[in-house]
C-alpha positions as CSV (number, residue, x, y, z in Angstrom):
1,M,94.4,-31.7,5.9
2,T,91.3,-29.5,6.0
3,T,87.7,-31.7,7.1
4,Q,84.5,-30.7,5.6
5,E,83.6,-29.3,9.3
6,E,86.7,-27.2,9.6
7,L,86.4,-25.9,6.2
8,F,82.4,-25.3,7.2
9,A,83.9,-23.0,10.5
10,Q,86.1,-21.6,8.5
11,A,83.9,-20.4,5.9
12,E,80.7,-19.1,9.2
13,E,83.9,-17.3,10.5
14,K,84.3,-15.5,7.1
15,L,81.0,-14.5,6.9
16,A,80.7,-13.1,10.5
17,K,83.9,-10.7,9.2
18,A,81.9,-9.8,6.4
19,R,78.8,-8.9,8.4
20,A,80.9,-6.9,10.2
21,I,82.2,-5.2,7.1
22,V,78.7,-4.7,5.7
23,K,77.3,-3.5,9.1
24,K,79.9,-0.5,9.0
25,K,79.2,0.4,5.7
26,A,75.7,-0.2,5.1
27,P,73.9,-0.5,8.7
28,Y,70.4,0.0,7.1
29,I,70.4,-3.3,5.1
30,M,71.6,-5.3,8.4
31,R,68.0,-6.5,9.1
32,T,68.0,-8.5,6.2
33,V,71.5,-9.5,6.2
34,Y,71.1,-10.9,10.0
35,G,68.1,-12.6,9.0
36,F,70.3,-14.8,6.2
37,V,70.4,-18.8,7.4
38,P,73.8,-19.7,5.9
39,I,74.1,-23.4,4.3
40,M,77.1,-24.7,3.2
41,Q,76.7,-26.1,-0.7
42,P,80.3,-26.8,-1.8
43,G,80.9,-26.7,-5.6
44,M,78.1,-23.9,-6.6
45,K,81.2,-21.4,-6.8
46,T,79.6,-18.5,-5.5
47,M,76.7,-17.5,-2.7
48,G,72.8,-17.1,-3.4
49,V,69.8,-16.3,-1.4
50,S,65.7,-17.6,-1.8
51,A,63.0,-16.2,-0.8
52,G,63.1,-17.4,2.3
53,L,66.3,-15.9,3.3
54,V,68.3,-19.1,2.6
55,L,72.4,-18.2,2.1
56,A,73.7,-20.7,-0.3
57,V,77.6,-20.3,-0.3
58,D,80.2,-22.8,-1.5
59,P,82.9,-22.5,1.3
60,A,85.9,-23.2,-1.0
61,W,84.7,-20.1,-3.2
62,L,83.9,-17.8,0.3
63,L,87.6,-18.9,1.5
64,S,89.3,-17.9,-1.6
65,I,87.9,-14.4,-1.9
66,E,89.0,-10.9,0.3
67,D,86.6,-10.1,3.0
68,K,85.5,-7.3,1.4
69,H,84.3,-9.1,-1.7
70,V,82.7,-11.3,0.8
71,A,81.0,-8.2,2.4
72,A,80.0,-7.0,-1.0
73,A,78.4,-10.4,-1.8
74,L,76.2,-10.3,1.3
75,F,75.4,-6.8,0.5
76,H,74.3,-7.8,-2.8
77,E,72.2,-10.9,-1.7
78,A,70.6,-9.0,0.5
79,N,69.5,-6.0,-2.2
80,H,68.0,-8.7,-4.0
81,I,65.2,-9.7,-1.0
82,V,65.2,-5.7,0.3
83,R,64.2,-4.9,-3.8
84,E,62.2,-7.6,-4.1
85,H,63.7,-9.2,-6.9
86,L,63.1,-12.7,-6.1
87,P,59.0,-12.8,-6.3
88,R,59.4,-10.7,-9.4
89,M,61.8,-13.5,-11.1
90,Q,59.1,-16.3,-10.1
91,K,56.9,-14.3,-13.0
92,Y,59.5,-15.0,-15.9
93,P,60.3,-18.1,-17.9
94,D,63.9,-17.3,-17.7
95,R,64.9,-16.5,-14.0
96,Q,68.6,-16.6,-15.3
97,L,68.2,-13.4,-17.2
98,A,65.7,-12.1,-14.7
99,N,68.9,-12.4,-12.2
100,I,71.1,-10.8,-14.4
101,A,68.7,-8.0,-14.8
102,G,68.9,-7.6,-11.1
103,D,72.2,-7.3,-10.7
104,L,72.2,-4.8,-13.2
105,V,70.6,-2.9,-10.9
106,I,72.7,-3.7,-7.6
107,N,76.4,-4.4,-8.7
108,P,76.8,-0.4,-10.2
109,E,75.3,0.6,-6.2
110,I,78.5,-1.8,-4.9
111,R,81.0,-0.5,-7.2
112,A,80.2,3.0,-6.1
113,A,80.7,2.2,-2.1
């Protein structure tokens, strides 16, 4: 049985691998990726970033996907920051819809990569 500490440590290791993938494929965005402060949030089933660069990550979700998909998720979240989506989202009453609109801009770039 894996303890929560072991789960978090495995997730941190997987994040490190994903950072290496992003660095190789998109070095221009690493300043943002290296600025992320990961916190483990069990149960959220995804990852997300705040304007303060806090990267909330569900460790079980992270460990369930391939390294290349973790890298894509890091790249995705970094793009929300560099494209200044988060301050703009604050202006809209439906932030979930605003997030989806931001995703529609970012995701085709990830697929192309």
